[in-house]
C-alpha positions, -999 to 999 in steps of 0.1 A, spaced: -832 -269 -68 -818 -263 -33 -782 -274 -28 -776 -301 -2 -758 -291 29 -747 -302 63 -753 -280 93 -722 -271 113 -720 -293 144 -746 -317 133 -746 -352 148 -730 -378 124 -756 -404 134 -786 -384 123 -806 -397 94 -807 -381 60 -841 -373 45 -845 -374 8 -871 -355 -12 -875 -363 -49 -881 -337 -76 -892 -340 -111 -866 -348 -138 -854 -321 -161 -868 -321 -196 -834 -320 -211 -823 -352 -194 -848 -375 -212 -829 -404 -228 -849 -403 -260 -842 -366 -266 -806 -373 -258 -802 -401 -283 -819 -380 -309 -797 -350 -305 -763 -368 -302 -744 -367 -334 -720 -393 -348 -731 -420 -323 -727 -447 -349 -690 -438 -354 -678 -446 -319 -655 -476 -324 -649 -492 -290 -667 -479 -260 -692 -453 -248 -695 -443 -212 -727 -422 -206 -734 -403 -174 -770 -393 -179 -777 -391 -143 -794 -371 -116 -783 -338 -103 -770 -351 -70 -742 -330 -55 -715 -325 -82 -680 -313 -84 -672 -277 -82 -637 -282 -93 -621 -275 -59 -595 -298 -45 -600 -292 -8 -603 -325 12 -616 -328 47 -605 -354 72 -621 -388 69 -631 -389 106 -651 -357 104 -678 -370 80 -672 -407 77 -705 -415 94 -725 -392 71 -713 -410 39 -737 -432 20 -728 -467 11 -717 -478 -24 -751 -494 -30 -769 -462 -19 -747 -441 -42 -754 -464 -71 -791 -462 -65 -789 -424 -62 -772 -421 -96 -800 -441 -113 -828 -422 -96 -842 -388 -106 -829 -355 -92 -830 -352 -55 -821 -329 -27 -808 -337 8 -822 -320 39 -807 -321 73 -827 -323 105 -821 -297 133 -791 -302 154 -800 -310 191 -769 -294 203 -777 -262 185 -815 -260 183 -815 -224 170 -797 -235 138 -823 -250 115 -818 -261 79 -836 -230 66 -810 -209 85 -780 -226 70 -760 -201 49 -755 -207 12 -718 -207 17 -721 -235 42 -743 -255 18 -718 -251 -10 -689 -261 12 -707 -292 24 -715 -302 -11 -678 -301 -20 -671 -324 10 -697 -349 -2 -685 -348 -38 -649 -356 -31 -659 -387 -11 -685 -398 -36 -657 -401 -61 -639 -425 -37 -668 -445 -23 -693 -444 -51 -677 -455 -83 -701 -471 -108 -696 -509 -107 -706 -512 -143 -679 -488 -155 -653 -504 -132 -662 -539 -145 -659 -527 -181 -625 -512 -173 -613 -544 -157 -624 -564 -187 -604 -541 -210 -573 -544 -187 -576 -582 -189 -578 -581 -227 -548 -557 -230 -527 -578 -205 -533 -609 -225 -522 -592 -257 -491 -578 -239 -480 -613 -227 -481 -625 -263 -461 -595 -276 -437 -598 -246 -427 -632 -259 -420 -619 -293 -400 -590 -278 -378 -614 -258 -371 -635 -289 -362 -604 -308 -338 -593 -281 -322 -627 -280 -316 -625 -317 -303 -589 -316 -280 -594 -286 -263 -623 -303 -256 -603 -335 -222 -592 -323 -209 -625 -308 -172 -632 -309 -156 -656 -334 -153 -683 -308 -190 -684 -302 -197 -684 -339 -174 -713 -344 -189 -732 -315 -224 -726 -330 -214 -748 -360 -212 -778 -337 -232 -770 -305 -269 -762 -309 -271 -742 -277 -244 -718 -290 -262 -711 -322 -278 -677 -329 -316 -677 -322 -339 -673 -352 -356 -639 -359 -393 -639 -352 -415 -641 -383 -425 -611 -403 -461 -612 -391 -450 -613 -355 -426 -584 -359 -453 -563 -376 -477 -571 -347 -450 -561 -323 -445 -528 -340 -482 -520 -340 -485 -530 -304 -460 -504 -292 -467 -479 -320 -503 -481 -333 -509 -470 -369 -519 -434 -370 -555 -441 -383 -560 -467 -355 -548 -444 -326 -573 -442 -298 -589 -408 -293 -611 -397 -264 -642 -375 -271 -658 -361 -240 -691 -341 -242 -703 -320 -213 -738 -305 -211 -762 -293 -184 -767 -323 -160 -751 -349 -183 -718 -360 -197 -707 -387 -222 -673 -401 -233 -667 -420 -265 -636 -437 -277 -629 -433 -314 -599 -436 -337 -578 -409 -352 -592 -419 -386 -626 -405 -375 -615 -374 -357 -625 -348 -384 -662 -359 -382 -663 -352 -345 -649 -317 -346 -672 -304 -374 -701 -298 -349 -713 -309 -316 -748 -320 -304 -773 -293 -293 -772 -304 -256 -734 -301 -254 -718 -270 -240 -682 -281 -244 -668 -310 -265 -633 -321 -255 -612 -342 -279 -580 -356 -266 -555 -373 -291 -523 -389 -278 -500 -373 -304 -465 -360 -298 -448 -332 -317 -444 -343 -353 -461 -345 -387 -494 -359 -376 -496 -335 -347 -490 -305 -369 -516 -316 -395 -543 -323 -370 -537 -290 -353 -539 -270 -385 -570 -288 -399 -588 -283 -366 -581 -246 -364 -590 -242 -401 -625 -258 -396 -637 -233 -370 -632 -198 -355 -607 -195 -327 -619 -189 -292 -610 -161 -268 -573 -155 -271 -549 -161 -242 -524 -135 -253 -503 -135 -222 -506 -172 -214 -497 -183 -249 -466 -174 -270 -462 -143 -291 -486 -146 -320 -499 -179 -308 -527 -174 -283 -531 -210 -273 -520 -227 -241 -493 -253 -238 -472 -266 -210 -447 -293 -203 -460 -321 -180 -440 -345 -159 -454 -380 -156 -441 -413 -144 -436 -442 -168 -425 -478 -162 -388 -481 -168 -393 -515 -183 -420 -503 -207 -399 -472 -217 -369 -494 -225 -390 -518 -245 -404 -489 -266 -369 -478 -275 -357 -513 -283 -386 -519 -306 -381 -486 -324 -344 -488 -329 -343 -525 -340 -374 -528 -361 -368 -495 -379 -336 -510 -394 -354 -540 -409 -362 -529 -444 -384 -559 -451 -410 -545 -428 -412 -510 -443 -437 -515 -471 -464 -532 -451 -460 -509 -421 -463 -478 -444 -494 -491 -460 -510 -497 -426 -505 -461 -414 -537 -448 -429 -555 -480 -440 -585 -472 -418 -585 -434 -423 -620 -420 -429 -609 -383 -427 -612 -361 -458 -580 -342 -456 -557 -356 -429 -536 -380 -451 -532 -355 -479 -522 -328 -455 -495 -350 -439 -482 -359 -474 -479 -323 -483 -462 -314 -451 -437 -342 -454 -428 -332 -489 -425 -295 -478 -401 -306 -451 -382 -330 -473 -388 -360 -451 -406 -392 -460 -440 -398 -444 -433 -434 -436 -445 -454 -406 -415 -447 -383 -413 -410 -390 -450 -407 -380 -448 -427 -348 -414 -416 -334 -431 -386 -318 -449 -411 -294 -416 -415 -276 -416 -394 -244 -386 -373 -236 -363 -381 -207 -357 -353 -182 -323 -344 -196 -331 -347 -234 -352 -329 -259 -359 -292 -263 -377 -269 -240 -413 -258 -245 -420 -234 -274 -411 -255 -304 -420 -237 -336 -413 -263 -362 -422 -300 -368 -386 -312 -372 -375 -296 -339 -397 -320 -320 -381 -351 -336 -351 -360 -314 -324 -387 -320 -333 -417 -299 -307 -438 -281 -314 -473 -271 -302 -474 -235 -318 -453 -209 -299 -447 -177 -313 -452 -143 -324 -419 -127 -314 -411 -92 -351 -411 -84 -350 -449 -89 -327 -452 -59 -357 -444 -37 -374 -477 -28 -409 -465 -37 -398 -454 -72 -375 -483 -79 -391 -493 -113 -401 -457 -123 -388 -433 -149 -399 -397 -149 -404 -383 -184 -415 -351 -200 -444 -345 -225 -458 -313 -241 -495 -308 -234 -510 -284 -260 -545 -271 -261 -565 -255 -290 -600 -241 -284 -626 -227 -308 -655 -204 -303 -680 -231 -310 -671 -248 -277 -648 -275 -290 -614 -281 -273 -586 -302 -288 -557 -313 -267 -527 -331 -281 -501 -349 -259 -485 -384 -259 -486 -383 -221 -495 -419 -211 -479 -421 -177 -491 -418 -141 -500 -383 -129 -513 -391 -94 -490 -408 -69 -504 -432 -44 -496 -466 -28 -508 -484 -59 -482 -467 -81 -467 -501 -92 -501 -514 -102 -509 -482 -122 -475 -485 -140 -484 -521 -151 -516 -510 -168 -515 -506 -206 -511 -471 -219 -544 -474 -239 -564 -479 -206 -546 -453 -184 -571 -426 -195 -600 -445 -178 -581 -448 -145 -591 -416 -127 -568 -425 -98 -537 -424 -120 -545 -401 -150 -552 -364 -146 -572 -362 -179 -592 -392 -168 -599 -375 -135 -611 -343 -152 -638 -362 -170 -649 -382 -139 -651 -350 -119 -679 -338 -141 -693 -371 -153 -723 -369 -129 -733 -332 -132 -718 -321 -165 -716 -283 -167 -741 -278 -139 -714 -268 -114 -692 -248 -138 -688 -212 -129 -692 -204 -166 -703 -231 -191 -677 -220 -216 -647 -238 -233 -624 -212 -217 -635 -222 -182 -630 -259 -189 -596 -253 -206 -585 -234 -175 -596 -262 -152 -580 -289 -174 -546 -272 -178 -543 -263 -141 -552 -299 -132 -527 -314 -156 -500 -288 -151 -495 -293 -113 -489 -331 -116 -474 -354 -106 -483 -352 -69 -499 -372 -41 -524 -346 -29 -555 -363 -44 -550 -395 -24 -543 -377 9 -505 -379 8 -505 -417 12 -473 -420 -8 -440 -401 -8 -442 -371 -31 -414 -361 -55 -399 -335 -33 -397 -360 -4 -382 -387 -27 -356 -363 -40 -349 -351 -5 -341 -387 5 -319 -391 -26 -299 -360 -17 -295 -371 19 -283 -405 7 -257 -389 -15 -245 -367 15 -242 -399 36 -221 -416 10 -195 -388 12 -183 -401 45 -179 -437 35 -144 -451 36 -124 -446 4 -126 -474 -21 -114 -476 -56 -137 -460 -83 -163 -452 -56 -156 -414 -58 -161 -414 -96 -194 -433 -92 -205 -409 -65 -197 -378 -85 -217 -392 -115 -247 -398 -92 -244 -362 -80 -243 -349 -115 -273 -370 -126 -292 -357 -95 -283 -321 -103 -294 -325 -139 -328 -339 -129 -334 -312 -102 -324 -285 -127 -349 -297 -153 -378 -300 -128 -370 -265 -116 -369 -252 -152 -403 -268 -160 -417 -252 -128 -404 -218 -139 -422 -223 -173 -454 -232 -155 -452 -202 -132 -448 -180 -163 -478 -197 -179 -502 -193 -149 -491 -157 -144 -499 -149 -180 -533 -167 -177 -541 -145 -147 -537 -114 -169 -559 -130 -196 -586 -140 -171 -588 -105 -157 -593 -93 -193 -620 -119 -198 -638 -109 -166 -636 -72 -175 -652 -80 -209 -679 -101 -193 -687 -73 -168 -690 -48 -196 -713 -71 -215 -732 -79 -183 -727 -116 -187 -733 -131 -153 -718 -164 -141 -739 -195 -148 -732 -210 -114 -719 -182 -90 -710 -207 -62 -687 -226 -85 -649 -221 -87 -640 -193 -110 -611 -193 -135 -592 -168 -113 -595 -190 -82 -584 -220 -102 -553 -204 -116 -544 -189 -82 -545 -224 -67 -524 -239 -94 -499 -210 -92 -495 -216 -55 -489 -253 -61 -463 -247 -88 -445 -220 -68 -442 -243 -38 -427 -271 -59 -404 -246 -76 -391 -233 -42 -387 -269 -29 -367 -281 -59 -346 -249 -60 -336 -256 -24 -328 -292 -32 -307 -281 -62 -287 -257 -40 -282 -283 -14 -270 -309 -39 -246 -285 -55 -232 -274 -21 -229 -311 -11 -210 -319 -43 -186 -290 -36 -180 -303 -1 -173 -337 -16 -146 -323 -38 -130 -305 -8 -132 -337 13 -115 -357 -14 -88 -330 -18 -80 -333 19 -79 -371 16 -56 -368 -13 -33 -345 6 -31 -370 35 -24 -398 11 3 -377 -4 20 -373 30 18 -410 36 32 -417 1 60 -392 8 72 -412 38 70 -444 19 90 -428 -9 118 -419 16 120 -455 28 122 -467 -8 149 -441 -15 170 -454 13 166 -490 1 174 -479 -35 206 -462 -23 217 -493 -5 209 -514 -35 229 -491 -58 259 -493 -35 260 -531 -34 248 -538 -70 283 -532 -87 300 -553 -60 275 -582 -67 280 -578 -104 318 -579 -103 320 -608 -78 296 -628 -100 313 -620 -132 349 -626 -121 339 -657 -102 330 -674 -135 353 -697 -154 363 -674 -183 379 -700 -205 352 -726 -210 318 -737 -195 323 -765 -170 314 -800 -180 307 -788 -216 326 -781 -248 309 -748 -252 328 -715 -251 320 -683 -234 307 -668 -266 280 -694 -268 269 -685 -233 265 -648 -242 247 -655 -274 220 -676 -257 216 -658 -224 219 -623 -240 193 -631 -266 168 -643 -240 175 -613 -218 170 -589 -247 137 -605 -257 124 -603 -222 134 -566 -218 117 -558 -252 84 -576 -243 83 -559 -210 89 -525 -225 62 -529 -252 37 -541 -226 44 -512 -204 40 -486 -232 11 -503 -251 -14 -476 -242 10 -448 -253 16 -466 -286 -21 -472 -291 -29 -435 -287 -2 -427 -313 -16 -452 -337 -52 -439 -333 -41 -403 -337 -23 -412 -369 -54 -430 -383 -76 -400 -373 -54 -375 -391 -53 -397 -422 -91 -401 -422 -96 -363 -417 -73 -356 -446 -92 -381 -467 -125 -364 -458 -111 -330 -466 -100 -342 -500 
């Protein structure tokens, strides 16, 4: 089939001529249904793209200007009709401005380049209305459920926040109804709240994406069915991609081991992976809603302490598990690590890491991935930017395991936004279960949609290694705003604005405690920039190692005379080169911002030192004035005392029968009491430190004993 193309310099108002071709034998729906395995096991939804071979994605991310080909774009209705029709090609009439350039003389390179232009805009203008309607219905259902659980969460927080009320409020609660402690939600409501934020392991949603020649299919299953789907794939499928939202923990480790045990490993990425572990992994930055992130931590830390919920939650973890060995493997692994395989130990790995917490990539054990979780999460300096005011940037490990039979398993709890655009707030409000289907927000979701029309037809090589390279390069360079044409401030621009704002605050007039707050903001910004820079360094190392592995793969393919399946498609080497350029640019940008922030903080310290010196000079002049006043007071104080003392009637007190001794007993006692109270009040902090130090030493001695 000839590839569609646009002749250089062609008029945008010229008509397109369509010529139909016969449908491929392999795209027959009856044959497809007969060859697909496990179709009855899909639990929730199935999105099939059994469509024509219209121009598909080559994997490139180049985007032309809208004005250059806007007139040549088909309408949404035309795009929908084209998907449902048979395979077709597009021919371009001769250009009147260049009559010598006919369609037959258009170079193959021009045709391929033009096809990429059409493909990118087809994704924007030609989204399937049926798929979009299904996604909107799912969003509506999830939002309704969230509103119910949000009410339970608010009642839980009211109950928890009043647990440490003072005695006065507790006493008033006996008589005033409004001052009483709210009731704890019912047990059923609390269990539903826990399962809403932390689904039971067997009910966790897993995405299964199949790619074949000219077709693609996506099924949503549960983790309780995952073993059935990686045993084998249908005959028409070249690559099966299984994505499970699991973080580093017991379940993650068991799923990984069982998957690798059930098949032979694929071609080894010796340089891209770790020593002795030839699989690819990277840390991914994604953006979560600050509110949702705080709710997850509150639910975990509060409900995990309620012992009355443990039994029922533990029983629900694998209630719907249909796997043959997953539950037994998790139980064995938990006993081996001397940790209970209860509900909360299985789901705590779903919690994403903040930028400044957790360990770096390369964790070797299960327990290393389980980090202590604090309830409060501080506001990042990124949130001071108006566009990112309700955002929280988090880290997640994205791990990939591939087998020689063409099955790829990816594990990551990443459920945030990867692509930044003007609808960022809307994307953040979507449920985490539905974020995968939003190709404008999720990088894994975009990867499937990029090949939903054509499957593996435009792949340079229809192998699991090529798809793995495409996937990890697409996910690894996020978050960014490139895909939507830079219609929103990128991370580097946002942090540049944050650093500039900190530099501006250095010259604000001095106010009490303002310098301390400013220094804390500087330190938080430096920590965030340092972590982003460190992740970029890890990704640069990963992509450089992948380049070496890909050269080895190409050398082996050349020796075996294995030619590319689609030579015009983007090769693995080109893909990694593009990703490496993106990551290096981000690394250099954040390295410059980090240096600028550190230099600005040092300038702040110098500026404040100069201000302190000036204040010291002013204070010295004031001290001299006080010294003169004190000297004058000292000179006249004895004179005032003696004149007052000897001016009194020393025999008796006038108009009374009291003696002088009575006067000194009363007035002296009052004066002594006032002096004692003032002395204790002035030295209360010093006395408190002495008391705490004594108690600490006694407690330490008791612990030693």
